[in-house]
C-alpha positions as CSV (number, residue, x, y, z in Angstrom):
1,X,0.0,0.0,0.0
2,X,1.5,3.3,-1.1
3,X,0.5,6.5,0.6
4,X,1.6,10.1,0.1
5,X,2.3,11.8,3.4
6,X,4.0,14.9,2.2
7,X,7.6,14.3,3.2
8,X,10.4,16.8,2.8
9,X,13.7,15.5,1.5
10,X,15.3,13.3,4.2
11,X,18.7,14.2,5.6
12,X,21.4,11.6,5.9
13,X,20.8,11.5,9.7
14,X,17.1,11.0,9.2
15,X,17.7,8.1,6.8
16,X,20.2,6.5,9.2
17,X,17.7,6.8,12.1
18,X,14.9,5.4,9.9
19,X,17.1,2.4,9.0
20,X,17.9,1.8,12.7
21,X,14.3,2.1,13.8
22,X,13.0,-0.3,11.1
23,X,15.7,-2.9,11.8
24,X,15.1,-2.7,15.5
25,X,11.4,-3.1,15.1
26,X,11.8,-6.3,13.0
27,X,14.5,-7.7,15.3
28,X,12.5,-7.0,18.5
29,X,9.4,-8.6,17.1
30,X,11.3,-11.8,16.1
31,X,13.1,-12.0,19.4
32,X,9.7,-11.5,21.2
33,X,8.4,-14.7,19.5
34,X,11.5,-16.9,19.4
35,X,14.1,-17.3,22.1
36,X,17.4,-15.7,20.9
37,X,19.0,-19.0,21.8
38,X,16.9,-20.7,19.0
39,X,18.0,-18.3,16.3
40,X,21.1,-19.4,14.5
41,X,21.3,-16.6,12.0
42,X,19.3,-13.3,11.6
43,X,20.0,-10.8,8.8
44,X,17.8,-7.8,8.4
45,X,18.4,-5.5,5.4
46,X,16.7,-2.1,5.2
47,X,17.0,0.0,2.0
48,X,15.7,3.5,1.5
49,X,15.3,4.8,-2.0
50,X,14.1,8.2,-3.3
51,X,14.0,11.7,-1.9
52,X,10.5,13.3,-2.0
53,X,8.5,10.2,-1.7
54,X,10.8,7.5,-0.2
55,X,10.5,3.8,-0.7
56,X,11.5,1.6,2.3
57,X,12.1,-2.0,1.8
58,X,12.9,-4.7,4.4
59,X,14.4,-8.1,3.7
60,X,14.6,-10.6,6.6
61,X,16.6,-13.8,6.4
62,X,17.0,-16.1,9.3
63,X,17.3,-19.7,10.4
64,X,16.3,-21.4,13.5
65,X,17.8,-24.2,15.5
66,X,16.8,-27.7,14.3
67,X,14.8,-28.0,17.5
68,X,12.4,-25.4,15.9
69,X,11.8,-27.3,12.6
70,X,8.0,-27.1,12.9
71,X,7.9,-23.4,13.5
72,X,6.1,-21.3,10.9
73,X,9.0,-19.1,9.9
74,X,7.1,-17.6,6.9
75,X,4.4,-16.1,9.2
76,X,7.1,-14.8,11.5
77,X,8.9,-13.0,8.7
78,X,5.7,-11.6,7.4
79,X,4.7,-10.2,10.8
80,X,8.2,-8.9,11.5
81,X,8.2,-7.1,8.2
82,X,4.7,-5.6,8.9
83,X,6.0,-4.3,12.3
84,X,9.1,-2.9,10.6
85,X,7.0,-1.1,8.1
86,X,4.7,0.3,10.8
87,X,7.7,1.7,12.5
88,X,8.9,3.3,9.2
89,X,5.5,4.8,8.6
90,X,5.2,6.2,12.1
91,X,8.7,7.9,11.9
92,X,8.0,9.3,8.4
93,X,4.7,10.8,9.6
94,X,6.5,12.4,12.5
95,X,9.0,14.0,10.1
96,X,6.1,15.1,7.8
97,X,4.2,16.7,10.7
98,X,7.4,18.6,11.9
99,X,8.1,19.9,8.4
100,X,4.6,21.4,8.1
101,X,4.9,23.5,11.3
């Protein structure tokens, strides 16, 4: 779902903060559902493209311990991605509101 929220051009610092917030939201969600001890690898890649309207993409790759072989990892990735995008949307709306003042 694309939505125009009237953003100014993002500074380098704002882009860095956005990446950190999005990555943290995804990581925190995954770690709230699966014990850190059961995660063997977890890679979260956040990309930001564009200036006026920005595009944020999140890629999550992870593997779990063999003890977790029956765990629905696809659902976990989908939910973690949704949480990450919610964090991005919230931050971008805050920036848009501040720029209109």
